[in-house]
N, C-alpha and C positions, 0 to 999 in steps of 0.2 A: 059217329063212327070214326075211329082213329085210323090213321094211315099205317100201313105195314112197312117197317123198315128192317134192313139187315137180314133179309131172307137169303139163305144160301141157295144159289141157283143149281138146277139139275146139271149133272156132269162134274160137279166139284168134288175134289177129294177131301175127305174129312177123317178125323181121328176120334175114336171114342175116348172120353176122359177116364173111364175105368177100363183097364186092360190094354189101352193104347192100340186098338185094332183099327187098321186102315180100311176105309170103305168109300164107295162112290154114291152120291145122292142121285136117286132115280125118281123121286117124287116128293111133293110137299103138300101138306094138308094144314089149312088154317081154320081154326075153330074158335068158338067163344063169342060171347056177346060183344066184346070189344076187339075181336080179332087178335087176341093176345095169347092164344094157345097154338103153338106151331109144332107140328110133328114132321119128321123126315123119314122117307122110305129109303133104306140103304141096301146096297148090294155089295157083297164081299165073297171071297173064296176062302174055304177052310177045308183042309184035307182033300183037295181036289173037287169039292162040291160048291156050287153057287148057293149062298145063303142070302135070303132077303128078309128084312125085318123093319119094323117101325120103331123109332126112338123119339124121345122128347128133345126139344131144342137145347135144353141145358145139359144133355148127356154127350154132346159132340162139340168139336171145335174145328175150324178150318185147318188143313195141313199147310204148314209153312214150307214154301219151296226155297230151300237153301242151296240149290244146285247152281253150278256155274258152267258156262260153255266149255267144251273140251278144248284142250290146247294150252299154250303158254300165254301169259299176260305180258304185253309189251309195256314196260315202264319207262320207255325212252332211254334205255340203257345203251351205252356204246359198247360194241364188241371189242375185245382185246385183240390186237393184231400181233402176229408173231414176227 
């Protein structure tokens, strides 16, 4: 039996490769003789309705968080005095 690596944990935000739809992982199912078939149960909203569906691991990718904290970045700049 092989070890299972790189499973996306529950609560993670993912993006579907087709359609670029954002969803949240709410379940994981591991199958196969060698534990090599992984499916994810996703939850998303579309037109005000909650949609839940199963997808294959190759159909999704982790969403990259490119956000930065609110406010200005201090780059050790000196203020100009009048």
